[in-house]
N, C-alpha and C positions, 0 to 999 in steps of 0.2 A: 472810287469811294471805298472806304474801309467798311468792314463788318460793323453793323449796328448804326451806321450813319444813315439818318433818314431826313430827307427834305420833302416837304409838301408844298405844292404850289396851287393856289386857288386860281381857277381859270373862268373868266366870265366874258361874255360878248353881247353885243346888241342890247344894251340897256335901254336905249332910246328914251332917256329921261332929260328933263330940263333942269332938274336939281336932284340931289340925293334923296331917295324916298325912305320911309320907315322900313320897307321890305329889304332895301339894300343894307341898311344898318343891322337889321335882324340877321341877314346872311353872314355878316362879319362876326356876330356873336354866336352863331350856330355852326353852319356847315364849314365856314372858313375860320373858325376860332383857333384851330391848331395849325394853320398854314403860316409859313414865314414869308412867303412871296405871293403877290397877286399879279397875274397877267390879265390885261383887258385887251381883247382882240378887236376893238373898234366899234364904231357907232355908239359912242357914249352919248352923243348929241351935244352936251355941254361939258366943258373941262371941270366944272364944279363937282361932277360925279366922282372924281378921284378923291374928294374929301372923305368919302366913306371908307377908304382904304388907308387913311393917313398913318395908321399905326403899323403898317406893313411895308416891306420893300415892294415898290410897284413899278411895273413896266407896262406901257400902254402904247397902242398905235391908233392912228386916225382911221376912220372908215368913210364910206361914201355918203353917209347921212349926217356927218358931223358938221357943226357950225364952225365959223372962222376961228373962234378961240381955241378949238381943238386942233384944227388943221395947222394953225400957225404955231402951235406948241409941241405937238407930237409928230414923230416920224410916221411915214406910211408903212414902214417895215423896219425890223431890226433883228439882230441875232443876240441872244442872251446866253452867256456861259453860266451854267449852274452845275457846280461840281465838275465832273468830267464830260458833261453833255452840252452840246451846242443846240439851242432851240430857236428856230425861226418864229417870229411873231408878225402876223400880217392880218389884215381884215379879209380881203378878197373882193372880187368885183365881177360884174357881168352875170351871165346865165348861171343859175345855181347848180345846174347839172354838170358844169365843167370847171367849177372853182378849184377842185383839188389839182387838176393838171396845171392850171395857171399858177397857183401858189407854189407848186413844186418847181416850176420853171424859174422862180425868183430866188431860190436858195441853192447853194451847193455846200457840201461838207457839214450838213446838219444831221442831228440824230432824230429830231422831231420838228414838226411844223404845227404851230397852233394858229388857227384861223377862225373866222366867223362868217358873216354875211348871209349864209344860207338859212339860218335859223333852224338847222337840222343837226342834231348831235352826230358826231363821228368819232370813232376811236378804233383805228386799225393800222396795220403795217402795210406799206406799199414800197417796194424796192428798199426794204430794210429801214425805212423812215416811218416813225410814228406820226400819223396824221390825226390831229385831235381838234375837234370843234365842239365846244361845250354846249352848243345849241344857243337859244336866246333866253336871256333873263326876262325879256319883255313878252315872250310867248313865241308861238310858231306859226308859220304860214300853213302848216299841215293841220287840218281840222282835227281836234281832239287831242293834240299833243300838248304836253305840259311844258311849263317853263323849266329850264334846266341850266345848270352850271357844271363845272368839272373840277377834278383834282388830279394833278400829276404827282406821282410819288417817285422819289429816287431812293432806292434801297437795294443795292446789288442789282440794279436794272432801272429802267425808266418805264413806268406804266401809267395808264390813264384810267379814270373812272368818271362816268357821267352820273350826275345826281339830279333827279327830278325834284323840283321845289314847289 
């Protein structure tokens, strides 16, 4: 990427909604207003949730709580090339304490892995791979935690930021 080129990716997971909510549309007009791409890391519940992101380039994967319309439409994992970066997108599964190891085992040659499932935000490097979990739009399993989303920024590097909403 050249100097001055900036790409922002809105990252959301675990919406657990049956239809797009006013809060989801508010997110698009506020926190995600300046993103050009949206990643949804699964557990949409229904495919209609993607309507909230219709004015953006969208990549999404299915999760373990998704209905048949989502599972039949979306892959369970994918790799997206954004600029010079390869980003794995997956939901995750099983015990929340071991999700990172499992999702890392599903990808090779990626610069970042975006995942969900745990409802716990994560934004750190492991083995030179950015592991990024935006937390849950619908809330957290951890008492007192807020709902959260994330933004990945590409500008002479790939960085992530968790945003409590």
